[in-house]
ROFI-559451 format. One line per 4 residues: their letters; for each residue x, y, z of C-alpha. Coordinates in steps of 0.5 Angstrom, whole numbers. Example, Ala and Ser with C-alpha at 12.3 -4.5 7.8 and 13.67 -1.06 7.14 Angstrom:
AS> 25/-9/16  27/-2/14 .
END
This chain:
MQFL> -155/-39/32  -149/-39/37  -143/-43/37  -143/-47/44 .
KKEK> -138/-51/48  -133/-45/46  -131/-40/51  -128/-35/47 .
KLKV> -131/-32/40  -130/-37/34  -125/-34/29  -125/-35/22 .
CYIY> -120/-34/16  -122/-33/9  -117/-33/4  -119/-30/-3 .
QDQY> -114/-29/-9  -117/-23/-12  -118/-16/-9  -124/-15/-4 .
PWEV> -129/-12/-4  -133/-14/-8  -135/-21/-10  -142/-24/-8 .
RTEK> -140/-31/-5  -135/-28/-1  -139/-23/2  -145/-28/3 .
IATT> -140/-33/7  -136/-27/11  -142/-23/13  -147/-29/15 .
LAKE> -141/-31/20  -140/-24/22  -147/-23/24  -147/-29/28 .
GIEV> -142/-27/33  -136/-30/29  -130/-26/28  -128/-26/20 .
HIIC> -121/-24/17  -121/-24/10  -114/-25/7  -114/-22/-1 .
GNRN> -110/-19/-6  -109/-12/-7  -109/-10/-14  -111/-2/-13 .
GLPR> -107/0/-7  -112/-1/-2  -111/0/5  -107/-6/8 .
KEKI> -112/-7/14  -119/-5/14  -125/-6/18  -132/-6/14 .
LRNL> -137/-9/19  -137/-11/26  -133/-18/27  -131/-17/20 .
YIHR> -124/-15/18  -120/-15/11  -113/-16/11  -109/-14/4 .
LSKG> -103/-16/1  -98/-11/-1  -99/-7/-7  -92/-7/-8 .
LNKL> -87/-1/-11  -90/-1/-18  -94/-6/-23  -88/-11/-23 .
TNNL> -88/-12/-15  -95/-12/-15  -96/-17/-19  -91/-21/-16 .
FNFP> -94/-20/-9  -101/-21/-11  -100/-27/-16  -104/-33/-13 .
AFFS> -98/-38/-14  -99/-45/-10  -94/-44/-6  -93/-37/-6 .
PFWI> -88/-34/0  -92/-28/0  -99/-31/1  -96/-36/6 .
AKIL> -93/-31/10  -99/-26/10  -104/-32/12  -99/-34/18 .
YVVR> -98/-27/20  -106/-26/21  -107/-34/24  -102/-32/29 .
KYSI> -104/-25/31  -111/-26/31  -111/-33/34  -115/-36/28 .
DIII> -119/-43/30  -120/-45/22  -118/-43/16  -123/-43/9 .
VRDL> -119/-42/3  -123/-40/-4  -122/-45/-10  -115/-49/-12 .
PLSP> -110/-44/-13  -108/-42/-6  -110/-48/-3  -103/-51/-3 .
AAFA> -101/-45/1  -106/-44/6  -105/-52/7  -98/-50/9 .
AAKI> -100/-45/13  -105/-49/17  -100/-55/17  -95/-50/21 .
TGKP> -100/-47/26  -104/-53/27  -111/-51/25  -116/-54/21 .
IIMD> -117/-52/14  -124/-52/9  -124/-51/2  -129/-47/-1 .
MAEN> -129/-50/-8  -134/-45/-12  -131/-47/-19  -128/-53/-22 .
YPAM> -122/-50/-23  -118/-55/-28  -124/-55/-32  -125/-47/-32 .
IKDT> -118/-47/-35  -119/-52/-40  -125/-48/-42  -120/-42/-43 .
WIYR> -115/-46/-47  -121/-49/-52  -124/-42/-53  -119/-37/-52 .
GPKP> -113/-41/-53  -107/-41/-48  -102/-36/-47  -94/-38/-47 .
LDYI> -94/-37/-39  -100/-41/-38  -97/-48/-40  -93/-47/-33 .
IRNP> -98/-43/-29  -105/-45/-32  -104/-52/-35  -111/-56/-34 .
IFLR> -107/-62/-34  -102/-60/-28  -108/-57/-24  -112/-64/-25 .
WLEK> -106/-67/-22  -105/-62/-16  -113/-62/-14  -112/-70/-13 .
IVIP> -107/-69/-8  -110/-63/-5  -117/-65/-4  -116/-71/1 .
LMDG> -111/-66/5  -117/-62/7  -121/-63/13  -127/-61/9 .
IIVV> -130/-58/2  -135/-54/0  -138/-54/-6  -144/-51/-10 .
SEYS> -147/-57/-13  -149/-64/-12  -145/-65/-19  -139/-62/-16 .
AKRV> -140/-66/-10  -140/-73/-14  -133/-71/-17  -130/-69/-11 .
KKMI> -132/-76/-8  -128/-79/-13  -122/-76/-11  -123/-78/-4 .
RDNK> -121/-86/-3  -122/-86/4  -130/-88/5  -130/-85/12 .
NKNK> -128/-78/9  -133/-78/4  -138/-75/8  -133/-68/9 .
IWIV> -137/-65/3  -142/-60/4  -146/-57/-2  -147/-49/-1 .
SNTP> -150/-47/-7  -150/-39/-10  -157/-37/-8  -159/-30/-6 .
MLDT> -160/-27/1  -167/-26/1  -167/-19/4  -162/-17/-2 .
IKTQ> -168/-19/-7  -173/-13/-4  -168/-7/-4  -167/-5/-11 .
CISP> -162/1/-13  -165/3/-20  -161/3/-25  -161/9/-30 .
LAKE> -161/4/-36  -167/0/-33  -173/5/-36  -169/6/-42 .
IRKR> -169/-1/-44  -176/-2/-43  -178/5/-47  -173/2/-53 .
SNFV> -177/-5/-53  -183/-9/-51  -179/-15/-51  -173/-15/-48 .
LLYV> -168/-21/-48  -163/-20/-42  -156/-23/-41  -152/-21/-35 .
GGLE> -145/-24/-33  -138/-24/-36  -137/-24/-44  -132/-29/-44 .
ESRG> -132/-34/-50  -135/-40/-47  -141/-36/-45  -144/-38/-51 .
LESG> -147/-31/-53  -145/-32/-60  -151/-37/-61  -155/-32/-57 .
IKAI> -154/-26/-62  -154/-31/-68  -161/-32/-66  -164/-25/-66 .
PYLS> -164/-25/-74  -169/-30/-74  -173/-28/-68  -173/-20/-70 .
KIIP> -178/-23/-76  -183/-25/-71  -182/-20/-65  -180/-14/-69 .
DILF> -178/-10/-63  -174/-15/-59  -168/-12/-56  -162/-17/-53 .
VIVG> -159/-13/-47  -152/-16/-45  -150/-13/-39  -142/-14/-37 .
KGSS> -135/-14/-40  -130/-19/-42  -125/-22/-47  -130/-23/-53 .
ETKL> -134/-17/-53  -130/-14/-60  -131/-20/-63  -139/-20/-61 .
RKLV> -139/-13/-63  -137/-15/-70  -142/-21/-71  -147/-16/-69 .
SELN> -145/-11/-75  -144/-17/-80  -151/-19/-78  -154/-12/-79 .
ISKH> -158/-13/-72  -155/-7/-69  -162/-4/-67  -163/-10/-63 .
IFFT> -157/-11/-59  -155/-7/-53  -148/-8/-50  -149/-4/-43 .
GWIP> -142/-5/-41  -141/-6/-33  -146/-4/-29  -146/-4/-21 .
HKEI> -148/-10/-18  -153/-6/-14  -157/-4/-20  -157/-11/-23 .
SSII> -164/-13/-20  -167/-7/-23  -165/-9/-30  -167/-16/-29 .
ANSD> -174/-13/-27  -175/-9/-33  -173/-15/-38  -178/-20/-41 .
VCLI> -174/-27/-42  -167/-28/-38  -162/-32/-42  -156/-37/-39 .
PHYV> -153/-39/-46  -147/-42/-43  -143/-48/-47  -144/-54/-44 .
TEHT> -137/-57/-42  -134/-60/-35  -134/-54/-32  -141/-51/-33 .
DTTI> -144/-58/-32  -141/-58/-25  -142/-51/-23  -148/-46/-22 .
PNKI> -148/-39/-24  -151/-34/-19  -155/-30/-24  -160/-36/-25 .
FDYM> -163/-35/-18  -162/-27/-19  -167/-28/-25  -172/-32/-22 .
AQKK> -172/-28/-16  -175/-22/-20  -180/-27/-23  -177/-28/-30 .
PIVV> -177/-34/-34  -171/-37/-36  -168/-40/-42  -162/-44/-41 .
TQAN> -157/-49/-44  -157/-57/-43  -152/-56/-37  -154/-61/-32 .
PLVK> -154/-56/-26  -158/-51/-30  -163/-56/-33  -164/-59/-26 .
IVKT> -166/-52/-23  -171/-50/-29  -174/-57/-29  -175/-57/-21 .
AKCG> -178/-50/-21  -182/-50/-27  -179/-44/-29  -176/-44/-36 .
LVYY> -174/-48/-42  -168/-51/-44  -164/-51/-51  -158/-54/-54 .
DKSP> -152/-50/-54  -149/-48/-60  -156/-48/-64  -159/-41/-65 .
LSLY> -165/-45/-68  -166/-49/-62  -166/-42/-58  -170/-39/-63 .
KAIL> -175/-44/-62  -175/-44/-54  -176/-36/-54  -182/-36/-59 .
QLVD> -185/-40/-54  -185/-35/-49  -188/-30/-53  -194/-31/-49 .
SKYR> -194/-26/-44  -198/-31/-39  -194/-37/-40  -188/-32/-39 .
KRLG> -191/-30/-32  -193/-37/-30  -186/-39/-31  -183/-33/-27 .
INGW> -188/-34/-21  -186/-41/-21  -179/-39/-20  -180/-34/-15 .
IAVQ> -184/-39/-11  -178/-44/-11  -173/-38/-9  -177/-36/-3 .
KRFN> -178/-44/-1  -172/-47/-3  -167/-43/-7  -164/-38/-2 .
WNYD> -159/-37/3  -163/-38/9  -163/-46/6  -156/-46/4 .
KRYL> -152/-43/10  -154/-48/14  -149/-53/11  -144/-47/12 .
FKAL> -145/-48/19  -145/-56/19  -139/-56/16  -136/-51/21 .
EFVL> -139/-56/26  -136/-62/23  -129/-60/22  -129/-56/29 .
GLSI> -132/-61/33  -137/-56/36  -145/-56/37  -149/-51/34 .
N> -156/-48/37 .
END
C-alpha cells in the first residue's frame, strides 16, 4: 500500500494527551502508518521525565512535552487544557520543523489546541474519537463524584457544549463504533460533511495474537481452579465489578472451586476488596494488580469464561473496549452487559451471553449456562473465527487510510 500523487514522503502528527509508550490504539495507528512508509510524529505528555525526543521505529518519532522542574511545573506543562499554550507551542514546533501534512488529535481535550495549531499552519486535522468524552466524565461524576476543580475543567455540561463546537470544525472524524458515528452525525449540520466520519474499531492485530509472553501467574491461576472467570481492565466504579463479585456466593454453591480473577487496578479496588471480605469469598477472588500488556494473552488463554461487566451508560453504549476482541482472539466465551456495541458483537459472532448490568442474579444465570465445557468451546471458536474474518486490524485499518485519502485528496493503491 503506497500513497500516490505525492512526490515527498507523507508526514502525520498524532497528538496524544498521556505519556507514550504505551497505549494500544495509539500504537496500532502509529505503527501501521509508519510501516506503510508514512513518517509519524507523536506528540505526547511526559509525566516521568522521559527523553524529549525519541525514535522508536523507522518512520516513527516521539516528541514529549517538558517534564518541568518539579511536580507543579510538570502538571502545568503537561495538563491537556483545551487551549494550553504549552501544547499549542509544541504542536506548532513539530508541524513546522518536520513539514507535517496532516494532524490527528486523540479525543476531545486537546482538540481545540490542535485545531488552533492546524488553523495557524494551514494543515488539515482529523479527530480520533476513541471515547465519548463528555459521557465518560459524566460516568466519573455519577459513580465517583466530582472533585472541586472538576466543575471547571471536567464538567460534562461544558464538555458537551465544547464538543458541539469542535466536531464541525474538524476535516474528518474517526470513531470506534457505529453508535458513536450516529451520535457524531447529529452534531454535523451540513449534510455534505456527514460523510467525513469513519469507523476504525479497537480490533487486534492478527500478528500480535500469535505471539505470547507467558505470565508467571498463568499456570498459578490454572492450578488454583478448574473454572476461572476472568476480567481484564480498569477497576473504576463504572466497570460493574461489584455485580460480578456479588454473583460469586451463588456460583460457588454450584461451582465449588470457581475463581474470579481480576486483572488491573483502579479507584474502586479498596471498596471491592472490602466487599469480598464482607461476603467471605476471599478464596474465590484473585486481584492480580497491574500486569504488562504482553502477558495478558497468556492469562486469558488460561481462563474459562471472560467477563465485561460494565454498567450500561451513554458512554458504554457508544464505545467498544479492546478486551472483547482480546478475549475472542483466545477462543474464550464472553459474558457481557446489555450495552449496544457489546450485544451486537456477541450476537453477530455468536460468541457469548448477555446479562443485565447491576444484576448479580442475571450474571449467575448466564455463567451457569457455561458450566458445559462443550458449549464454552463452541462459543469460543465462534469468537475466534469472527476475529480472523472480520474483527481484526487488517479490516479496520483500511478505514484509517480512507480517512487520510479523503481529507488529503490522495489516492491509495
